[in-house]
C-alpha positions, 0 to 999 in steps of 0.5 A: 406084213414086213415090207422087206427092203432092198436095201442096206441103209449102210452100204447100199447093198441089193438084200433081195427078199430070198437074201439070208444076208438082211437084218433088221430092226423092229422098226425094219431096218434094214441092213446087211449081214456085214455092216450089221456084224462088223460096222454096227455090233447087232445094234440099230443105229437108227431106235438101237435096238438090236439085229436080227435075220429077216425072214423070209418069203415064199416067192410063192407068196411075194406075188401076193405081197411084193417087196418094197422097192424104196430105197433107204440109205443114211447119208454118210453110211453108218462108219460113224454110226457105231 
């Protein structure tokens, strides 16, 4: 099950579980659409995989399987990663 991490690893923008702007790689590294597209060119700086829209977990399922509250942030952001 996906963690649904709460923020962009680059800019620390909040990405709630229902955000259509969240992008993830196969390891669940999480970025906002702006950083994923404009800074990273659609490529995860951590693993080199592609970034795709994160699925949205239905609200009824969030009660049973809540999103993560652990924030992950790359030191220095991602400006130099692209």
